[in-house]
N, C-alpha and C positions, 0 to 999 in steps of 0.2 A: 965718722963718716964711712970708714972701711966696712963696718957692720952693715950699714944700709946698702952698700954696693954688693956685698955678698948676698943679702936678702933679695935684692933686685935681680941679681943674676939667677938665683934659684927659682924665683917666680917666673922670670922670662923663659927659662927652660921648660917649666911646667906648662906655661901658656903656649909654647911652640909645639907641644905634643898634640894638642887638639884645641878647637875653639872654646874659649871660656867667656863667661859673663862677669860683670862686676861682683855680683853676690858670691859667685863661686870663688873668685879670687880673694874676696874678704874672708870668707870662711876658711879657705886653705891657709891664708896668711895667719889667721887667728890660731888655727890648729898647730902651726909651726912656732907659735909663741911670739910673733912679731908684735911690736907695740902699735897702738892705733895710729899714732903720729907717723910712724914709718910706713904702715900699711897705706895710709892716705897718700903719702909722697910716692910710694911705689905705684899705686893705681894711676895717679896723675901721669907719671912717666910712661907707663904701659899704654895708656890711652893716646898720649902724644906720639909714641912710637908705632902705634897701630896694632899692638898685640891684643888690645881689647877694643872691639867694635860691636856695639849693640845690634845694629842692623844686620851685619854679616853673621853674627851669632844666631839671630832669629831666623834668617834665611836657611842656614845650614841645619838648624835644629828642626824647623818645620818640615823641610824637605826630607830630611833623614828619618824622622819619626813617622812620616806618612809612608815613605817607600819601604822602610825596614820593618816597622811594627804595625803598619796599617792603622795608625791613629787618625781619628777624625779631627776636624777643626776645633771643636769645643775642648777636647782634651789638650790639644797643642796650645790653645790660648790660655787655658788654666795653668799649664806647666810654665809657660813663658811669664805669665803674670806673677806666679810664685817666685820667679827669679827676678822680679822687679824690672822687666823689660818694658819700655815705653809702648804706648798704643801704636804710634807711628811705625816703630820697628816691628811690632807684631804684624801689622797690616802688610808691611813689606815682606815679612817672612812667609805669610800665608799666600802671597802672590806666587811663590815657588811651586804651589800645588796646582797641577793642571786639572781643570774642572771635569774634563772627560774621564781622566784617570780616576778622579775622586768618585764619580758616579759608578764607574766600572768596579771599583773595589766594593762598594755597597752592594751592587748587583751580584757580585760573586759570593759575598757573605750570605745574602738572602737566598740565592739559588742553592747553595750548599745546605742551608737549614730546611728549605722546602723538601729536599730529597730525604732528609732524615727525621722529619717531624710528623707526629700523628695529626691527622686532619679531622678527627671526629668532632671537635668543638672549634668552630671557625674563629670566635673571638680569641680563644686561648691560642689557636694556631697563629694568628696574626701577631699576637704578643710575643710568642716564642720566636717568630721570624725577626722581629724588630729588636728584641732585647740584646743580642750580641753586638749588633752594629751601634746601638745607642751606648752600650757600655764602653765601647772603644772610642766614644767621643763624636760620633756622627749626629747631625742634627735630627731630632725626632720627626720633624715635618718632612724633611727630605727622605728619610728612611720610609715613612708611611707612604709617601708619593711613589717611591720606587716599588714598594711591596704591592701597591694597588696596580701599577703598570704591569708588573710581572704576573700577577694573578689574572688580569684580563688577558694578557698575551698567552698564558698557559692554560687559560680557562679552568681555574681551580675553583 
């Protein structure tokens, strides 16, 4: 039992450094050589103690990736699903992203591309404006809508 307590203490400290999800804890415990039986006990204990909370993780992850890396919803959803976060927790996480800020980030990306992109071929021009935002995980329909709005406003 002493070994389990040591392992639990080690994982607690690791979880206290930053928010973790179940999958990350399992992978970390596995890399430290913990048995599957001990890992399951540790995870149950950490969930009970509040060290692991899926919804809290999703909120912090979504908000942080949007603010710091300017990721779009599609990218964030994909990353959270890869970490086996539930759909309800993902929805809660995405609620952390302000709609106006979200649109403003896309507008900023597109305006930057307008300034540095060749306009000789309009179809290629629109594609070049949209590509960076879509690659960051923004919804293609929303990006196209914003490009059309900006092009009308700026009369391009």
